[in-house]
Every structure is written in structure tokens, then in C-alpha cells.
C-alpha positions in Angstrom: 3.0 -5.3 -9.3 0.8 -6.5 -6.5 -1.9 -9.2 -7.2 -5.0 -9.9 -5.2 -7.2 -12.9 -6.3 -10.8 -13.2 -5.4 -12.3 -16.7 -6.0 -15.4 -18.4 -4.9 -17.1 -21.8 -4.4 -19.6 -21.0 -7.2 -21.2 -18.3 -9.3 -23.3 -15.6 -7.6 -21.5 -15.9 -4.3 -20.4 -12.3 -4.1 -17.0 -12.1 -5.8 -17.7 -9.1 -7.8 -19.3 -7.3 -4.9 -16.2 -7.8 -2.8 -14.1 -6.6 -5.7 -16.2 -3.4 -6.0 -15.5 -2.8 -2.3 -11.7 -3.4 -2.8 -11.5 -1.2 -5.9 -13.2 1.6 -4.2 -10.3 1.7 -1.7 -7.4 0.8 -4.0 -6.3 3.7 -6.2 -4.4 3.1 -9.4 -5.4 -0.6 -9.4 -6.8 -2.6 -12.3 -9.0 -5.7 -12.6 -8.9 -8.9 -14.6 -12.0 -11.0 -15.0 -11.1 -14.6 -15.8 -13.6 -17.0 -17.4 -12.4 -20.6 -18.0 -14.4 -22.4 -20.7 -14.8 -26.1 -20.2 -16.0 -28.6 -22.7 -19.5 -29.9 -22.3 -22.6 -28.3 -20.9 -22.4 -24.8 -19.5 -22.0 -24.9 -15.7 -24.3 -21.9 -15.4 -27.0 -23.6 -17.4 -27.6 -20.5 -19.5 -26.6 -19.7 -23.0 -24.7 -16.4 -23.0 -22.6 -17.4 -26.0 -19.2 -17.2 -24.2 -18.5 -21.0 -24.4 -19.7 -21.4 -27.9 -17.7 -18.5 -29.3 -14.3 -19.5 -27.7 -12.5 -21.5 -30.4 -8.9 -20.5 -29.6 -7.0 -21.3 -26.4 -7.5 -17.8 -25.0 -8.6 -14.3 -25.8 -8.2 -11.0 -24.0 -11.0 -8.6 -24.3 -10.3 -4.9 -23.8 -12.9 -3.2 -26.0 -15.1 -0.8 -24.1 -18.2 -2.0 -26.0 -17.9 -5.4 -24.3 -16.2 -4.3 -21.0 -19.0 -1.7 -20.4 -21.9 -3.9 -21.4 -24.9 -3.5 -19.1 -25.2 -6.4 -16.6 -21.6 -7.6 -16.9 -19.1 -7.9 -14.0 -16.5 -6.0 -16.0 -18.8 -2.9 -16.1 -19.2 -3.1 -12.4 -15.4 -3.3 -11.9 -14.8 -0.3 -14.1 -17.5 1.7 -12.3 -16.0 0.8 -8.9 -12.8 2.6 -9.9 -10.6 0.1 -11.7 -7.9 2.0 -13.8 -8.2 -0.7 -16.5 -10.4 -3.8 -16.9 -9.7 -6.8 -19.1 -11.6 -10.0 -19.5 -9.6 -13.2 -20.2 -11.6 -16.0 -21.7 -9.6 -19.2 -21.9 -9.9 -22.9 -22.5 -8.2 -24.9 -19.7 -5.1 -25.5 -21.8 -4.8 -21.8 -22.7 -5.2 -20.4 -19.2 -1.6 -20.3 -18.1 -0.4 -18.5 -21.3 -3.5 -16.2 -21.3 -2.9 -15.1 -17.7 0.7 -14.3 -18.5 -0.2 -12.2 -21.5 -3.1 -10.5 -19.7 -1.0 -9.5 -16.7 1.7 -8.0 -18.9 -0.9 -5.4 -19.9 -1.2 -4.0 -16.4 2.4 -2.7 -16.0 1.1 0.9 -15.5 -1.1 -0.1 -12.5 0.0 -0.4 -8.9 -1.8 -3.8 -8.7 -4.4 -6.0 -10.2 -7.4 -7.7 -8.7 -8.0 -11.0 -10.4 -11.5 -12.6 -10.3 -11.4 -16.3 -11.0 -10.9 -19.6 -9.2 -8.9 -21.6 -11.7 -6.2 -18.9 -11.7 -4.9 -20.2 -8.3 -3.1 -23.0 -10.1 -0.9 -20.5 -11.9 -0.7 -17.4 -9.7 1.0 -16.7 -6.4 -1.0 -13.6 -5.2 0.1 -11.2 -2.5 -3.4 -11.8 -1.1 -5.8 -14.6 -2.0 -9.4 -14.4 -0.9 -11.8 -17.3 -1.3 -15.6 -16.9 -0.7 -17.0 -20.2 0.6 -20.5 -19.0 1.1 -22.3 -15.6 1.2 -20.7 -13.8 4.1 -17.9 -16.3 4.7 -14.4 -15.4 3.5 -11.2 -17.4 3.7 -7.8 -15.9 3.2 -5.8 -18.3 1.1 -2.3 -17.0 1.2 -0.2 -13.9 1.7 3.2 -13.6 0.2 
């Protein structure tokens, strides 16, 4: 299975918009949204409940009620044509195992687009894309 990672310097930089573009062109591909939950204050400075609710090392969300929730990146990914969309929420110590378990669920896809910056520590994608600023893209690595 092929893997493309889309990472960025910060939130709101255009990762999901780029993923929508890719998924529109990649048929039979799926998508994995990765959120790493750190201890301490929320880096987004909003209270969406994600950090407060994550008590275990990782969880993989696949339920359509959450995946298709209005205003969520996962909904946009599904609407862009992803065969399957999963959301991995992980504490830093659970990220490696969570990625392994989540990627196992995409065996019926030709490839998976993974949105997340922390994943680069554990994945060797076929193509890695890093958005440094709006409109500026860096190719990280190609296998």
C-alpha cells in the first residue's frame, strides 16, 4: 500500500485543502487524520473536547456520526472521494502503536493519505509533503 503524508507548520495552513485536491485525483485511496494530544494547554486555544476526552494511549474513530460531523476535516476528506476515512487520536506514547493499528485497516485501499506532522517520526511515506506557509510546499521524501 502506498502512503502519502501531508504535514504542516501549524493549524489552518491548508493541509486538508491539499488533501481534498489529492483525493479528487486518487481513486480507491483512503485517508487517515491524525491528532496527537499533548499534555498541558491546547495548542489551538479552543476547547473542542478532543484533548480532555482522550484518556487511553490511542483511539481509532471510524463511526460515520463523528467522521461526517459538520465542520470536521474528516467530513471534507470523505466528500473529496476517500474510500475510507479514519481518525486516530493519540497521546505521544501511543502514536506509534496507533499508527500501526490504523494503517492495518486500509488493506483494501490502493493507498492512504495521512494528515499529521508527528507521524513523520514513525512513517516512511512514498511521498511526504510539508506545507511551510500558505502556498509554499516542500517535498520531504520519496521512496
